[in-house]
C-alpha positions in Angstrom: 24.7 13.5 2.2 23.9 16.0 4.9 21.8 13.4 6.8 24.5 10.8 7.3 24.0 9.0 10.6 26.5 9.2 13.4 27.2 5.4 12.8 28.2 6.1 9.1 30.4 9.0 10.2 32.1 6.7 12.8 32.7 4.1 10.1 34.3 6.6 7.8 36.6 7.9 10.5 37.7 4.4 11.4 38.5 3.7 7.8 35.7 1.2 7.2 34.1 0.9 3.8 30.4 1.3 4.0 28.1 0.4 1.1 27.5 3.3 -1.1 23.9 4.3 -1.9 24.6 3.5 -5.6 25.8 0.0 -4.9 29.2 -1.6 -4.4 31.7 -0.8 -1.7 33.4 2.5 -1.8 36.0 4.1 0.5 35.9 7.7 1.5 36.5 9.2 -2.0 38.6 12.1 -0.7 41.0 9.7 1.0 41.1 7.6 -2.2 41.9 10.8 -4.2 44.9 11.6 -2.0 46.1 8.0 -2.5 45.9 8.4 -6.2 48.0 11.6 -5.9 50.6 9.7 -3.9 50.0 6.4 -2.1 50.3 6.5 1.7 49.6 10.2 2.1 46.0 10.1 3.1 47.0 9.1 6.6 48.2 12.6 7.2 44.6 13.8 7.0 41.3 13.3 8.7 38.3 13.8 6.5 35.1 14.3 8.4 31.5 14.4 7.1 29.8 16.9 9.4 26.7 15.9 11.1 25.2 19.4 11.4 22.5 20.4 9.0 23.3 23.3 6.7 21.5 25.0 3.8 24.9 25.9 2.4 27.9 24.0 1.3 30.9 24.5 3.6 34.3 23.2 4.5 36.5 23.7 7.6 40.2 23.4 8.0 41.5 22.3 11.4 44.1 20.0 13.0 44.0 17.3 15.6 46.6 14.9 17.0 49.2 16.0 14.5 46.9 15.5 11.5 45.2 18.0 9.2 41.4 17.9 9.7 39.2 18.8 6.8 35.5 18.6 7.3 32.5 19.5 5.2 28.8 18.9 4.5 29.6 16.5 1.6 32.5 14.9 -0.2 32.8 17.6 -2.8 33.0 20.3 -0.1 35.7 18.3 1.7 37.6 18.0 -1.6 37.4 21.7 -2.2 38.7 22.2 1.3 41.6 19.9 0.6 42.5 21.9 -2.5 42.3 25.1 -0.5 44.6 23.7 2.2 47.1 22.4 -0.3 47.3 25.7 -2.2 47.3 28.2 0.6 49.0 26.2 3.4 51.3 23.7 1.7 52.1 25.5 -1.5 50.9 22.7 -3.8 48.7 23.5 -6.8 47.1 20.4 -8.5 46.3 21.3 -12.1 46.3 19.8 -15.5 50.0 20.0 -16.0 50.7 18.9 -12.4 48.0 16.3 -11.5 50.1 14.1 -9.3 52.6 16.2 -7.3 54.8 14.6 -4.7 53.4 15.1 -1.2 55.7 13.1 1.0 58.5 15.7 1.0 56.2 18.6 1.8 55.6 19.8 5.3 51.9 20.2 6.1 51.6 23.2 8.4 48.6 23.2 10.9 46.0 25.9 10.7 46.6 28.3 13.6 42.9 28.3 14.2 39.9 26.7 12.5 39.1 28.2 9.1 35.7 27.9 7.6 34.4 28.7 4.1 30.8 28.4 3.0 28.7 29.2 0.0 25.1 29.3 -1.1 26.1 28.9 -4.7 25.2 25.2 -4.7 25.7 24.6 -8.4 29.3 24.5 -9.7 29.0 23.5 -13.4 31.7 22.3 -15.8 32.2 21.8 -19.5 30.8 22.8 -22.9 29.6 20.4 -25.6 32.7 21.5 -27.6 35.0 20.4 -24.8 34.1 16.8 -25.7 35.5 17.3 -29.1 38.4 19.9 -28.7 39.8 18.2 -25.5 38.3 15.0 -24.4 37.4 13.2 -27.7 40.1 10.6 -27.3 40.6 10.3 -23.5 40.8 6.9 -21.9 39.7 6.1 -18.3 43.1 7.0 -16.8 42.8 10.5 -18.2 39.2 10.8 -17.2 40.0 9.7 -13.6 42.5 12.5 -13.3 40.0 15.0 -14.6 37.3 13.9 -12.1 39.8 14.3 -9.3 40.5 17.8 -10.6 36.7 18.5 -10.7 36.3 17.3 -7.1 39.2 19.5 -5.9 37.6 22.5 -7.5 34.2 21.9 -6.0 32.5 20.9 -9.2 29.2 19.0 -8.7 27.4 19.3 -12.1 29.5 18.4 -15.1 28.3 17.8 -18.6 28.7 14.1 -19.4 28.4 13.4 -23.1 30.8 10.4 -23.5 28.8 7.5 -24.8 25.8 9.5 -26.0 26.4 8.2 -29.5 25.8 4.7 -28.2 22.4 5.7 -26.8 21.5 7.1 -30.2 22.8 4.0 -32.0 20.6 1.7 -29.8 17.6 4.0 -30.2 17.9 4.1 -33.9 18.3 0.4 -34.1 15.1 0.0 -32.0 13.3 2.4 -34.3 14.2 0.2 -37.3 17.2 2.1 -38.8 19.8 0.0 -40.7 23.5 0.4 -40.3 23.8 2.6 -43.4 21.3 5.1 -42.1 22.9 5.1 -38.6 26.3 5.7 -40.2 25.0 8.6 -42.2 23.6 10.3 -39.2 26.0 9.9 -36.3 29.2 12.1 -36.5 32.7 10.9 -36.0 34.6 10.9 -32.7 36.1 14.4 -33.1 32.8 16.1 -34.2 30.4 14.7 -31.7 29.8 18.1 -30.1 28.2 19.7 -33.2 26.2 16.7 -34.0 24.7 16.7 -30.5 24.0 20.5 -30.8 22.1 19.8 -34.0 24.6 21.5 -36.3 25.6 18.7 -38.6 25.2 15.0 -39.1 27.5 12.2 -40.3 30.7 14.2 -40.7 33.8 12.3 -39.6 32.2 8.9 -39.6 31.2 6.2 -40.0 32.4 5.0 -36.6 33.8 1.5 -36.0 31.2 -0.7 -34.3 33.4 -1.4 -31.3 33.8 2.4 -30.7 30.2 2.6 -29.5 30.7 -0.2 -27.0 34.0 1.2 -25.8 32.4 4.6 -25.3 29.5 3.2 -23.3 31.9 1.3 -21.1 34.0 4.4 -20.5 30.9 6.5 -19.7 29.7 3.9 -17.2 33.0 4.1 -15.4 32.9 7.9 -15.4 29.3 8.0 -14.1 30.1 5.4 -11.4 32.9 7.7 -10.1 30.6 10.7 -10.2 28.1 8.8 -8.1 30.8 7.9 -5.5 31.4 11.7 -5.1 27.7 12.6 -5.2 28.3 14.5 -8.4 25.3 14.8 -10.7 26.2 14.2 -14.4 24.3 16.2 -17.1 23.4 13.8 -19.9 22.3 14.7 -23.4 18.5 14.8 -23.5 16.1 14.5 -26.5 15.2 17.8 -28.2 13.5 16.7 -31.4 16.5 15.9 -33.5 15.9 13.4 -36.4 18.0 12.6 -39.5 17.5 15.0 -42.4 17.1 12.1 -44.9 13.5 12.3 -46.1 13.5 8.5 -46.8 13.9 8.1 -43.0 10.9 10.3 -42.4 8.8 8.2 -44.6 10.1 5.0 -43.0 9.1 6.3 -39.5 5.9 7.8 -40.7 6.9 11.4 -39.8 4.5 14.1 -41.0 5.7 17.3 -39.3 9.4 17.8 -39.8 11.1 21.2 -40.0 14.3 21.9 -41.8 16.5 24.2 -39.6 18.8 25.0 -42.6 22.6 25.0 -42.8 25.4 25.5 -40.3 28.7 26.6 -41.7 27.9 24.7 -44.9 26.7 21.5 -43.2 23.1 20.3 -43.5 21.6 20.3 -40.0 19.6 17.4 -38.7 15.9 17.9 -39.1 13.6 19.0 -36.2 10.6 16.9 -35.4 7.6 19.1 -34.6 6.0 18.3 -31.3 2.6 17.9 -32.9 3.9 14.8 -34.7 2.7 11.7 -32.9 6.1 10.1 -33.3 7.8 12.8 -31.1 6.8 11.1 -27.8 7.6 7.6 -29.2 11.2 8.6 -30.3 11.8 10.6 -27.1 10.7 7.8 -24.8 12.8 5.3 -26.7 15.8 7.5 -26.4 15.4 8.0 -22.7 14.8 4.3 -22.1 18.1 3.5 -23.8 19.9 6.2 -22.0 18.8 4.9 -18.6 19.5 1.3 -19.6 23.2 2.3 -20.1 23.8 4.9 -17.5 21.3 4.5 -14.7 17.7 5.1 -13.8 18.6 8.1 -11.6 19.6 10.3 -14.6 18.2 13.7 -13.6 19.9 16.6 -15.5 19.5 16.7 -19.3 21.3 19.1 -21.7 19.0 20.0 -24.6 19.8 22.8 -27.1 17.6 22.8 -30.2 18.2 25.5 -32.8 21.7 26.2 -31.6 23.6 28.9 -33.5 21.0 30.1 -35.9 18.9 27.0 -36.5 15.7 28.2 -38.2 12.6 28.2 -36.1 10.3 29.3 -39.0 7.0 27.5 -38.7 7.8 26.0 -35.2 5.4 26.6 -32.4 8.1 27.4 -29.8 5.9 27.1 -26.6 4.6 23.8 -27.9 8.1 22.6 -28.7 9.3 23.5 -25.3 6.4 21.8 -23.6 7.0 18.6 -25.6 10.7 18.5 -24.8 9.9 19.2 -21.1 7.2 16.6 -21.0 9.4 13.9 -22.5 12.1 14.7 -20.0 9.7 14.5 -17.1 8.3 11.1 -18.3 11.9 9.8 -18.0 12.3 11.3 -14.5 9.7 13.4 -12.7 12.4 15.2 -11.0 14.3 16.0 -14.2 15.9 19.4 -14.9 16.4 20.8 -18.4 19.9 22.3 -18.7 20.1 24.8 -21.6 22.9 27.1 -22.9 22.3 30.8 -23.0 24.0 31.6 -26.3 23.0 34.0 -29.0 19.2 33.7 -29.4 18.9 30.5 -27.4 17.1 29.5 -25.4 14.3 31.2 -27.3 12.3 32.9 -24.6 9.0 31.6 -25.9 10.3 28.0 -25.7 10.8 28.1 -21.9 8.5 31.0 -20.9 5.6 28.8 -19.8 7.7 26.0 -18.1 7.7 25.8 -14.3 10.5 27.5 -12.3 13.0 25.2 -10.9 12.8 22.7 -13.8 15.0 24.7 -16.2 18.7 25.6 -15.5 20.1 28.2 -17.9 23.9 28.4 -18.4 24.7 32.0 -19.0 27.5 30.8 -21.2 29.7 33.9 -21.8 29.0 35.8 -18.6 32.5 37.4 -18.6 32.0 39.0 -21.9 28.4 38.9 -23.3 26.2 38.1 -20.3 22.5 37.6 -21.1 21.1 37.5 -17.5 20.1 41.1 -17.5 22.2 42.9 -14.9 25.0 44.1 -17.1 23.6 47.1 -18.9 26.5 47.2 -21.4 26.1 43.6 -22.7 25.0 43.4 -26.4 23.2 40.1 -25.5 21.4 41.5 -22.5 17.9 40.2 -21.9 16.1 42.9 -19.9 14.1 40.4 -17.9 16.9 37.9 -17.7 15.6 34.3 -17.7 12.3 35.0 -16.0 11.4 32.5 -13.3 14.2 30.1 -14.3 17.4 29.2 -12.5 20.7 30.2 -14.1 24.4 29.8 -13.6 27.1 32.5 -14.0 29.6 30.9 -16.5 33.1 31.8 -17.9 33.6 30.6 -21.4 37.2 31.8 -21.8 38.5 29.4 -24.5 37.3 28.9 -28.1 38.4 26.0 -30.2 41.0 24.8 -27.8 43.4 27.5 -29.1 46.7 28.0 -27.2 47.3 31.4 -25.8 47.5 33.2 -22.4 44.3 35.1 -22.1 41.4 35.9 -19.7 39.3 38.7 -18.4 40.3 38.5 -14.8 38.8 41.7 -13.5 35.6 41.4 -15.5 35.1 37.8 -14.2 35.4 39.1 -10.7 33.3 42.2 -11.1 30.5 40.5 -13.1 30.2 37.7 -10.6 29.9 40.0 -7.5 27.5 42.2 -9.4 25.2 39.2 -10.1 25.6 37.9 -6.5 24.8 41.3 -4.9 21.8 41.8 -7.2 20.5 38.4 -6.2 20.9 39.4 -2.5 19.0 42.6 -3.3 16.2 40.4 -4.8 16.6 41.9 -8.3 14.2 40.2 -10.7 16.9 39.3 -13.3 19.4 37.9 -10.7 16.9 36.3 -8.2 17.4 32.8 -9.4 21.2 32.7 -9.7 22.2 29.3 -8.4 26.0 29.1 -8.9 29.0 29.4 -11.1 30.5 27.3 -14.0 33.1 27.2 -16.6 32.0 26.4 -20.2 35.3 26.4 -22.2 35.4 25.0 -25.7 38.9 23.6 -24.8 40.6 23.0 -21.5 44.2 22.4 -20.3 45.1 26.1 -20.7 45.2 29.2 -18.6 44.9 27.4 -15.2 44.9 30.8 -13.4 41.4 31.6 -14.7 40.0 28.3 -13.6 41.5 28.6 -10.1 39.9 32.1 -10.0 36.5 31.2 -11.1 36.0 28.2 -8.9 37.2 30.1 -5.8 34.6 32.8 -6.3 31.7 31.0 -4.5 33.9 30.4 -1.4 35.0 34.1 -1.1 32.2 36.1 0.6 33.6 39.5 -0.3 35.0 41.0 -3.5 38.8 41.0 -3.4 41.8 42.8 -5.0 42.8 41.1 -8.2 46.6 41.8 -7.8 46.7 40.5 -4.2 45.0 37.4 -5.3 47.5 36.9 -8.2 50.4 37.2 -5.7 48.8 34.5 -3.5 48.1 32.3 -6.6 51.8 32.5 -7.6 53.0 31.5 -4.2 50.5 28.6 -4.1 51.5 27.5 -7.6 55.3 27.5 -7.1 55.5 26.8 -3.4 57.5 30.0 -2.8 58.1 33.2 -4.7 60.7 35.8 -5.4 60.4 39.5 -6.4 61.2 38.8 -10.1 58.4 36.2 -10.2 55.9 38.6 -8.6 56.8 41.3 -11.0 56.5 39.0 -14.0 53.0 38.0 -13.0 52.1 41.6 -12.4 53.0 42.2 -16.0 50.9 39.2 -17.2 48.0 40.2 -15.0 48.0 43.7 -16.6 48.5 42.5 -20.2 47.3 39.1 -21.4 44.9 38.8 -18.4 43.5 42.3 -18.6 42.1 43.0 -22.1 39.9 46.1 -22.6 36.9 45.7 -20.3 34.4 46.2 -23.1 36.2 43.7 -25.4 34.0 41.1 -27.0 36.8 39.0 -28.5 36.2 35.3 -28.5 39.2 33.7 -26.8 42.9 34.3 -26.9 44.6 36.8 -29.1 45.6 34.5 -31.9 49.2 33.7 -33.0 49.9 34.8 -36.6 52.1 31.7 -36.9 48.9 29.7 -37.2 47.1 31.9 -39.8 46.7 31.2 -43.4 49.4 33.4 -44.9 48.9 37.0 -45.8 50.8 40.2 -45.5 48.2 41.5 -43.1 46.7 39.0 -40.7 43.7 40.3 -38.6 42.7 36.9 -37.4 43.5 33.2 -37.6 40.0 31.8 -37.2 37.0 33.4 -38.8 35.6 34.8 -35.5 38.8 35.4 -33.7 41.3 38.3 -33.6 45.1 38.6 -33.8 45.2 42.3 -32.7 47.2 42.8 -29.6 45.7 45.0 -26.9 49.0 45.5 -25.1 52.7 46.3 -25.9 54.4 43.0 -27.1 57.5 44.0 -25.3 55.7 43.4 -22.0 55.5 39.6 -22.4 59.1 39.6 -23.4 59.9 41.5 -20.2 58.0 39.1 -18.1 59.9 36.2 -19.7 63.2 37.9 -18.9 62.2 38.3 -15.2 61.3 34.6 -15.0 64.5 33.6 -16.6 66.5 35.6 -14.0 65.4 33.2 -11.3 64.7 30.1 -13.4 67.5 28.0 -11.9 65.9 28.6 -8.4 62.7 26.9 -9.6 64.3 24.2 -11.7 62.3 21.0 -11.3 59.1 22.8 -10.2 56.6 21.4 -12.7 54.2 24.4 -12.5 57.0 27.0 -13.0 58.6 25.2 -16.0 55.2 24.9 -17.6 54.5 28.6 -17.1 58.0 29.5 -18.3 57.4 27.7 -21.6 53.9 29.2 -21.9 55.3 32.8 -21.3 58.1 32.2 -23.8 55.6 30.9 -26.4 53.5 34.0 -25.8 56.4 36.4 -26.1 57.5 34.8 -29.4 53.9 34.9 -30.8 53.6 38.5 -29.8 57.0 39.4 -31.4 55.8 37.7 -34.6 52.7 39.8 -34.6 54.9 43.0 -34.9 57.4 41.3 -37.2 54.6 40.6 -39.7 53.7 44.3 -39.7 57.3 45.1 -40.5 57.3 42.6 -43.3 54.2 44.3 -44.8 55.9 47.7 -44.5 59.0 46.3 -46.4 56.8 44.9 -49.1 55.0 48.3 -49.5 58.4 49.9 -50.3 58.5 47.9 -53.6 62.0 47.3 -55.0 63.6 49.4 -52.3 62.4 47.0 -49.6 63.0 43.8 -51.4 66.2 42.8 -49.4 64.5 43.8 -46.2 61.5 41.8 -47.0 63.6 38.7 -47.6 65.5 39.2 -44.4 62.5 39.7 -42.3 60.5 36.9 -43.8 63.5 34.6 -43.1 63.4 35.7 -39.5 59.7 35.0 -39.3 60.2 31.5 -40.6 63.2 30.9 -38.3 61.1 32.0 -35.3 58.4 29.4 -36.2 61.0 26.7 -36.1 62.5 28.0 -32.8 59.0 28.1 -31.4 58.6 24.5 -32.4 61.8 23.5 -30.5 60.6 25.4 -27.4 57.3 23.7 -27.3 59.0 20.3 -27.7 60.1 20.7 -24.1 56.6 20.1 -22.6 54.2 17.4 -23.8 51.3 19.7 -23.1 52.4 21.8 -26.1 53.1 18.9 -28.5 50.8 17.4 -31.1 52.1 13.9 -30.6 50.1 13.1 -27.4 46.9 14.3 -29.1 47.4 12.0 -32.1 48.6 9.1 -30.0 45.6 9.3 -27.8 43.4 9.1 -30.9 45.2 6.2 -32.4 45.0 4.1 -29.2 41.3 3.8 -29.8 42.2 1.8 -33.0 43.9 -0.9 -31.0 46.0 -3.2 -33.2 44.0 -2.5 -36.3 45.8 -0.2 -38.8 42.6 0.8 -40.6 41.0 1.9 -37.4 44.2 3.7 -36.3 44.1 5.6 -39.6 40.5 6.5 -39.0 41.1 8.0 -35.5 44.3 9.7 -36.7 42.4 11.5 -39.5 39.7 12.6 -37.1 42.3 14.0 -34.8 44.3 15.8 -37.4 41.3 17.2 -39.4 39.7 18.8 -36.4 42.8 21.0 -35.7 43.3 22.0 -39.4 40.6 22.0 -42.1 38.0 21.2 -39.4 35.6 20.0 -42.2 35.4 19.5 -45.9 36.5 22.1 -48.4 33.2 23.9 -48.4 33.0 24.0 -44.6 36.7 25.1 -44.3 36.7 27.8 -47.0 33.1 29.0 -47.4 31.8 28.0 -44.0 34.8 29.6 -42.3 35.8 26.7 -40.1 39.5 26.3 -41.3 41.9 26.8 -38.4 39.1 27.4 -35.9 40.8 24.8 -33.6 44.4 25.8 -34.5 47.0 24.8 -32.0 50.4 26.4 -31.4 51.9 23.0 -30.8 55.3 21.4 -31.6 55.0 19.3 -34.7 52.2 21.4 -36.1 54.4 24.5 -36.2 57.1 22.7 -38.1 55.1 20.5 -40.4 51.8 22.4 -40.9 52.1 26.2 -40.3 55.7 26.6 -41.4 55.2 25.0 -44.9 52.2 27.3 -45.5 54.2 30.4 -44.6 57.3 29.2 -46.5 55.2 28.6 -49.6 53.8 32.1 -49.3 57.1 33.9 -48.7 58.9 31.9 -51.4 56.3 33.0 -54.0 56.4 36.6 -52.8 60.2 36.7 -53.0 60.0 35.3 -56.6 57.5 38.0 -57.5 54.8 35.4 -58.0 51.3 35.2 -56.6 51.0 33.0 -53.6 48.4 30.2 -53.5 44.8 31.3 -53.6 43.7 28.2 -51.7 45.7 26.4 -49.0 43.1 23.7 -48.5 45.0 21.0 -50.5 48.1 21.5 -48.4 46.0 21.3 -45.2 44.1 18.3 -46.3 47.3 16.5 -47.1 48.7 17.0 -43.6 45.3 15.9 -42.1 45.6 12.7 -44.1 49.3 12.2 -43.2 50.8 9.3 -41.3 54.0 10.8 -40.0 54.5 10.0 -36.3 55.2 12.6 -33.7 57.0 12.4 -30.3 54.9 12.1 -27.2 57.6 12.9 -24.7 59.6 16.1 -24.2 62.7 16.3 -26.4 64.3 19.6 -25.2 65.0 21.3 -21.9 62.4 24.0 -21.0 64.8 26.4 -19.3 67.4 26.1 -22.0 64.8 26.7 -24.8 63.2 29.6 -23.0 66.7 31.3 -22.9 67.1 30.6 -26.6 63.8 32.2 -27.3 64.5 35.2 -25.1 68.0 35.8 -26.6 66.6 35.7 -30.1 63.7 38.0 -29.3 65.9 40.8 -27.8 68.0 40.8 -31.0 65.0 41.2 -33.3 
């Protein structure tokens, strides 16, 4: 991209459509992005691909002839510059809840002088395997197109790209002689693809309709074509030795050296084919041949994560396994790079130790909390020597399970990044091969402030003051600000976005509304926490401040989204304390019986009020999630039911009874969403409180209730049904009386 000729540059500036290197005709993708935001607005900009050579990525903001000039060394840099200009000059923040803001009624101020930002963090990574289940499982092209625009605006150039991987596997298995029954027993359903691809389970959620595979492949082809227009490199799933656990399949393929990695949360893991088996190379080569046939010969980056989350390596020659995986990848593309997650004991040091530097890229998956790269002496996962000679990426995980909740370690994200960057500049052994930043959330479309922060880090040469940055963020997000808004965000920055520095909690502080009922709720999901690290009255105070000026921001998409989110958080925090009062009333015995009934009624009423609040924004409603899933079934009721069950099950029981209750997966992906609060969480709590008020034992097992909802057919609204400001006032007025 940096070597574009002057002729090509002239064609771009004149609005011509040169032939793209990947085939077909493509307009300047940055101008096309602006046209998707609002047609006719790209003429207000000039986007220039700079001719100068540069070892770094950069963008420049300027003006000429009444137009805003944004230049950079490649299209992604220019898009990042466009985003910077829109936020910090025009007061427009493009985010998940606001993907297509109106530009025509906004004045575009000219930069007073040219402004340049550059970075040597050339990798900006995005997504986690889990994102493809908890968030993108049922997306169509329209939704993916918006997401790729968001990626470009945030400078992302290396996203994980797993859509359509099941089709590669289906074609591979067919070629190897598997029949449909065997394929169906191996490939997981649409909502559980992530854990199948990470070698955690097989078959659960399937079998998939045959046309699903073809639709997924077609969708991935469109996604990859758009990536290539931008110069984005997709990270495809590579081959890491996974084979079905069915011993009959082993015999059919003539496999001799197969290892059983054990169980994951009650599920049988796929087997691991040892590299000494002669079939390893054959299966790997067949897999890569089918992948390239679908998605292009230039596939270069491959995500491969064997033995994820405790998979047994007993009896495995790890250096030999790493060498075999590496060799298969290199046969597919001599320039290939192995992308691997730094998570728990993976990647096993012995597996990558002997591989050449530059051919492995490690994602330090949880850098803001449990960094492994070696520089943070307090990290429980610290590897003294880091990743050795291998490149690595500083990543923010942030979200687990797609759970709803305002949360993030803002100060630690900042501090840890600049620590790693400064240690790299000092040529520290553990930080020497830091190549960039990334976000690796299990679920997206939440906490936009943390994503804006993380992807700005590479473009900010010096460490900065968090609170000053928050003030600029708010002004950019709403277009203007007021003292009450600034004070509300100071509160949020010092509470929900400032947990204890040493905290290891996985994701948001969980809402007790979503928990399986008990008098004392310490967590909703098995590995989460419901313990507040701040005074619940603070989020209530932030809500009150926003409401003071809400009418001044009426119609501002970003403000109204945030208002609902803060109101939701304040109600969830209030419920946390209310449940403790309920427990105290119960402990009084007969003397607290009336108080127990009154407080439990208040708790139930608050769940329903929360449901009404969240009905004011589609982002907080279960209807769109289910509707997205059912669309994949087209006009066929049986297929619609299949996708609906997949969508509902993931958010509730997650798996079968054993996985939910014994494996601990129930409510892992809980969602504080309208529809679920009223019809799923409320009935559980009401059943519990009704039994307690009658002096009876509550249910010992809620799985039957949960499975019934997961299999349910009741429709849910997909459009907002209440007014966000009115409902936020109702929440606030109720909270201050409790």
